[in-house]
Wavefront OBJ file of the C-alpha trace (Angstrom):
o trace
v 103.848 62.553 116.114
v 101.907 59.967 118.108
v 101.198 58.050 114.914
v 104.895 57.995 113.968
v 105.808 56.877 117.490
v 103.252 54.062 117.288
v 104.631 52.889 113.930
v 108.216 52.897 115.214
v 107.296 50.848 118.294
v 105.252 48.182 116.518
v 106.193 44.606 117.410
v 105.366 41.320 115.711
v 102.688 40.577 118.309
v 101.140 44.009 117.633
v 100.958 43.215 113.921
v 99.253 39.886 114.642
v 96.845 41.671 116.981
v 95.986 44.268 114.321
v 95.530 41.544 111.717
v 93.107 39.608 113.945
v 91.055 42.741 114.679
v 90.949 43.631 110.961
v 89.878 40.070 110.148
v 87.146 40.312 112.771
v 85.762 43.527 111.278
v 85.956 41.990 107.795
v 83.974 38.973 109.006
v 81.365 41.278 110.557
v 80.690 42.833 107.150
v 79.275 39.486 105.999
v 76.446 39.933 108.502
v 75.230 43.004 106.605
v 76.294 42.124 103.058
v 73.350 42.030 100.652
v 71.089 44.003 103.031
v 69.910 47.601 102.938
v 71.645 48.145 106.295
v 75.005 47.913 104.506
v 74.480 51.368 102.991
v 73.796 52.851 106.434
v 76.855 51.131 107.936
v 79.102 52.368 105.129
v 77.877 55.946 105.463
v 78.263 55.919 109.254
v 81.819 54.562 109.077
v 82.887 57.108 106.448
v 81.431 59.971 108.500
v 83.058 58.844 111.758
v 86.465 58.231 110.183
v 86.374 61.636 108.507
v 85.490 63.427 111.748
v 88.149 61.531 113.714
v 90.829 62.466 111.168
v 89.773 66.137 111.249
v 89.749 66.153 115.060
v 93.222 64.569 115.248
v 94.871 66.749 112.604
v 93.540 70.105 113.833
v 93.423 69.174 117.546
v 89.737 70.065 117.943
v 89.156 69.182 121.605
v 85.406 69.783 121.633
v 84.893 67.654 118.548
v 87.147 64.958 120.031
v 85.072 64.937 123.218
v 81.837 64.606 121.218
v 83.261 61.739 119.156
v 84.564 59.909 122.241
v 81.122 60.025 123.834
v 79.367 59.267 120.556
v 81.406 56.088 120.091
v 80.272 54.898 123.524
v 76.645 55.544 122.589
v 77.094 53.792 119.219
v 78.547 50.729 120.927
v 75.194 50.329 122.679
v 72.977 51.540 119.822
v 74.414 49.428 116.988
v 73.311 46.027 118.396
v 69.810 47.460 118.869
v 69.552 49.136 115.451
v 70.963 46.170 113.529
v 69.401 43.439 115.661
v 67.641 41.700 112.713
v 70.835 41.620 110.600
v 72.968 40.419 113.520
v 70.464 37.686 114.318
v 70.305 36.471 110.716
v 74.102 36.534 110.464
v 74.514 34.473 113.628
v 71.893 32.026 112.373
v 73.814 31.633 109.111
v 77.029 31.139 111.057
v 75.360 28.486 113.209
v 74.149 26.652 110.105
v 77.612 26.908 108.583
v 76.359 28.732 105.490
v 78.934 31.501 105.949
v 81.782 29.016 106.182
v 80.596 26.580 103.519
v 79.203 28.528 100.583
v 77.353 25.744 98.780
v 76.380 26.347 95.171
v 74.196 24.421 92.781
v 76.177 21.914 90.685
v 77.025 22.761 87.081
v 74.565 20.293 85.572
v 71.722 21.770 87.624
v 72.680 25.323 86.631
v 72.572 24.344 82.958
v 69.105 22.849 83.400
v 67.861 25.905 85.317
v 69.025 28.199 82.507
v 67.177 26.076 79.944
v 63.974 26.066 82.014
v 64.076 29.840 82.600
v 64.662 30.553 78.904
v 61.780 28.297 77.932
v 59.476 29.907 80.509
v 60.535 33.443 79.549
v 59.811 32.768 75.878
v 56.317 31.457 76.653
v 55.604 34.301 79.097
v 56.727 36.807 76.478
v 54.387 35.322 73.871
v 51.467 35.462 76.333
v 52.455 38.895 77.692
v 52.412 37.659 81.261
v 54.601 39.763 83.549
v 57.355 37.958 85.458
v 60.274 38.550 87.825
v 62.761 35.699 88.305
v 65.687 36.286 90.670
v 68.754 34.038 90.585
v 70.746 34.151 93.797
v 74.534 33.994 93.521
v 76.735 34.954 96.498
v 74.798 37.718 98.257
v 72.236 36.539 100.847
v 68.611 37.180 99.909
v 66.860 35.814 103.011
v 65.257 39.154 103.893
v 63.560 39.249 100.476
v 62.670 35.558 100.447
v 60.800 36.011 103.718
v 58.548 38.672 102.191
v 56.944 36.107 99.886
v 55.310 32.712 100.147
v 57.858 30.065 101.066
v 58.360 27.267 98.552
v 60.884 24.493 98.140
v 60.445 23.409 94.566
v 62.451 22.276 91.576
v 62.894 24.844 88.823
v 60.988 23.978 85.682
v 59.175 25.960 83.035
v 55.720 24.599 83.918
v 55.957 25.737 87.544
v 57.202 29.190 86.519
v 54.379 29.573 83.992
v 51.854 28.570 86.675
v 53.261 30.952 89.282
v 53.091 33.906 86.885
v 49.633 33.090 85.491
v 47.666 36.343 86.020
v 44.744 34.642 87.785
v 46.881 33.017 90.495
v 47.477 34.531 93.929
v 51.285 34.433 93.574
v 51.720 36.067 90.168
v 52.323 39.595 91.514
v 55.869 39.583 92.860
v 59.193 37.870 92.328
v 60.169 34.228 92.240
v 63.530 33.777 93.973
v 65.754 30.823 93.093
v 68.261 30.215 95.885
v 71.911 29.232 95.507
v 70.957 25.543 95.845
v 69.035 25.825 92.589
v 65.536 25.569 94.064
v 62.582 27.952 94.045
v 62.711 29.400 97.561
v 59.746 31.772 97.391
v 57.110 33.342 95.177
v 55.363 36.728 95.338
v 58.412 38.192 97.078
v 58.804 41.957 97.411
v 61.990 43.469 95.961
v 63.496 46.907 96.628
v 62.872 49.503 93.932
v 65.821 51.237 92.339
v 66.708 54.684 93.628
v 68.432 55.587 90.358
v 66.765 58.504 88.590
v 68.718 58.043 85.361
v 66.656 55.131 84.122
v 66.907 53.788 80.563
v 63.262 54.668 80.035
v 60.889 56.989 81.879
v 58.053 54.589 81.126
v 59.783 51.807 83.071
v 57.256 50.007 85.289
v 57.453 48.642 88.806
v 58.744 45.240 87.704
v 61.720 46.731 85.897
v 62.448 49.097 88.795
v 62.383 46.147 91.182
v 64.670 44.140 88.887
v 67.192 46.993 88.882
v 66.777 47.462 92.621
v 67.666 43.883 93.575
v 70.690 43.996 91.257
v 71.891 47.179 93.001
v 71.778 45.771 96.539
v 73.098 42.292 95.665
v 74.954 40.349 92.985
v 71.762 38.510 91.977
v 70.610 38.226 88.381
v 67.016 39.126 87.626
v 65.047 38.149 84.520
v 62.024 40.363 83.911
v 59.221 39.996 81.377
v 57.077 43.040 80.653
v 53.348 42.584 81.010
v 52.599 45.434 78.593
v 55.011 44.634 75.758
v 56.083 41.044 76.461
v 59.748 42.055 76.076
v 62.412 40.172 78.034
v 65.180 41.946 79.955
v 67.841 40.999 82.484
v 69.573 43.041 85.180
v 72.985 42.644 86.783
v 75.016 45.086 88.894
v 72.493 47.898 88.468
v 72.490 47.598 84.667
v 69.794 46.321 82.356
v 69.884 44.661 78.959
v 66.480 44.836 77.285
v 64.811 43.482 74.144
v 66.224 39.991 74.511
v 65.156 36.872 72.707
v 65.555 33.371 74.116
v 69.010 32.840 72.571
v 70.497 36.098 73.869
v 68.996 35.457 77.296
v 70.626 32.025 77.338
v 73.986 33.561 76.400
v 73.867 36.065 79.264
v 72.681 33.529 81.831
v 75.383 31.085 80.750
v 78.050 33.767 81.147
v 77.005 34.863 84.629
v 75.238 31.827 86.073
v 76.343 28.870 83.966
v 78.849 26.055 84.558
v 82.165 27.033 86.162
v 84.300 24.039 85.205
v 88.007 24.603 84.690
v 87.994 23.335 81.127
v 85.320 25.900 80.219
v 87.035 28.924 81.677
v 88.209 30.244 78.321
v 84.715 29.876 76.853
v 83.164 31.555 79.881
v 85.668 34.382 79.662
v 84.708 34.960 76.039
v 81.033 34.927 76.952
v 81.597 37.448 79.752
v 83.435 39.764 77.364
v 80.548 39.578 74.928
v 77.989 40.186 77.664
v 80.020 43.083 79.081
v 79.656 44.756 75.696
v 75.940 44.098 75.831
v 75.641 45.670 79.282
v 77.229 48.796 77.919
v 73.918 49.338 76.098
v 71.286 50.503 78.552
l 1 2 3 4 5 6 7 8 9 10 11 12 13 14 15 16 17 18 19 20 21 22 23 24 25 26 27 28 29 30 31 32 33 34 35 36 37 38 39 40 41 42 43 44 45 46 47 48 49 50 51 52 53 54 55 56 57 58 59 60 61 62 63 64 65 66 67 68 69 70 71 72 73 74 75 76 77 78 79 80 81 82 83 84 85 86 87 88 89 90 91 92 93 94 95 96 97 98 99 100 101 102 103 104 105 106 107 108 109 110 111 112 113 114 115 116 117 118 119 120 121 122 123 124 125 126 127 128 129 130 131 132 133 134 135 136 137 138 139 140 141 142 143 144 145 146 147 148 149 150 151 152 153 154 155 156 157 158 159 160 161 162 163 164 165 166 167 168 169 170 171 172 173 174 175 176 177 178 179 180 181 182 183 184 185 186 187 188 189 190 191 192 193 194 195 196 197 198 199 200 201 202 203 204 205 206 207 208 209 210 211 212 213 214 215 216 217 218 219 220 221 222 223 224 225 226 227 228 229 230 231 232 233 234 235 236 237 238 239 240 241 242 243 244 245 246 247 248 249 250 251 252 253 254 255 256 257 258 259 260 261 262 263 264 265 266 267 268 269 270 271 272 273 274 275 276 277 278 279 280
């Protein structure tokens, strides 16, 4: 009854007020997007909303009292628990990276794809393990900071050097940021929590490649040290046993040029790659 009364008495200013609050909460989600804290936030919100609905429908006074006091505690606890994420989000806002989402130009993306394909082919021949992460929209700062900071152009020679087994930086991931530069090497990626893996013999590199694709929209190219086979992950899925040409096709579809005149071609490529990702 109270809900119906509230709906009937809504004014235009109330609608604007609700819209601004909703927009504020939507903007706050960008502070946690691409981080492991997002899973915790989502679970907490679902649990609280469910309990509030149950308390309101069945008029559970004790549960309502607990929730009212719990919300007060959460208002103090959340800034403490999520202090690193809030700080990084405010830093991004101060730099303007949340308002101006700069991406590498099309010509640079095309060159990066060519360099990665060339490096992957050579690494595969030599059976040198590799993890190459391509950032798209999700922030990857928390993973970049786990490695050695670099600010380098992307070329096959540098990638081959970084993944040479006798170098200090070969064990870990190379992360290419959205500006098209190598941001870090030897970075630590989250391992997948999925138990239904394509292969039980899947190593740490492949688990890490799946893991980063589950918590972000990043692409990850992985080369097996044992077999030399090339694979790529996207959205928690993996396409394995790739050659240089198939790798180029997938990278072009998901990371390549986004010009208007190439939209139809890109759409066709994405359809073809979607079929490929159906094979795990």
